[in-house]
C-alpha positions in Angstrom: 17.4 5.6 1.4 14.2 3.7 2.2 13.9 2.4 -1.4 17.6 1.3 -1.3 17.1 -0.3 2.0 14.0 -2.3 0.8 15.9 -3.3 -2.4 18.9 -4.6 -0.4 16.6 -6.5 2.0 14.6 -8.2 -0.6 17.8 -9.1 -2.5 19.1 -10.7 0.6 15.8 -12.5 1.2 15.8 -13.8 -2.4 19.3 -15.3 -1.7 18.1 -17.2 1.3 15.2 -18.7 -0.8 17.9 -20.6 -2.9 18.6 -22.9 0.0 15.8 -22.6 2.6 12.1 -23.2 2.1 9.9 -20.3 1.6 7.7 -21.1 4.7 10.6 -21.1 7.0 12.2 -17.9 5.4 8.8 -16.1 5.7 8.2 -17.1 9.3 11.7 -15.8 10.3 11.3 -12.6 8.2 7.9 -11.8 9.7 8.8 -12.8 13.3 12.1 -10.8 13.3 10.3 -7.8 11.6 7.5 -7.7 14.2 9.9 -8.2 17.1 12.4 -5.6 15.9 9.9 -2.9 15.1 8.4 -3.4 18.5 11.8 -2.9 20.2 12.4 0.2 18.0 9.1 1.7 19.2 10.0 0.8 22.7 13.4 2.4 22.6 12.9 5.3 20.2 9.3 6.3 20.9 9.0 5.2 24.5 6.0 2.9 23.8 5.0 0.8 26.7 5.3 -2.9 26.4 2.6 -4.6 28.5 2.4 -8.3 29.3 0.2 -9.3 26.3 2.8 -7.7 23.9 5.7 -9.4 25.6 3.8 -12.7 25.7 2.9 -12.3 21.9 6.5 -11.6 20.9 7.6 -14.6 23.0 5.1 -16.8 21.1 6.5 -15.5 17.8 9.9 -16.7 18.8 8.7 -20.0 20.1 6.9 -20.5 16.8 9.9 -19.8 14.7 11.9 -22.2 16.9 9.3 -25.0 16.6 9.4 -24.6 12.8 13.2 -24.7 12.7 13.4 -27.6 15.1 10.6 -30.0 14.3 9.6 -29.1 10.7 10.7 -31.4 7.8 11.5 -28.1 6.1 14.7 -27.5 8.0 17.4 -24.9 7.3 
């Protein structure tokens, strides 16, 4: 199941690279991956989210928004 999930996700990633620059795609991919796995850890494993963690995730979102809003490499 994991291998199939990876195969599907990388296939979908390759589809986005046809129309979106690789820097933007990788920023969104990485930011969403970090944020989602942090939320999974918080929900499923009852990991504590302290202020530096929440602040860091907020900076990731802001960074992706800045790339999408102000970069010449727009979606």
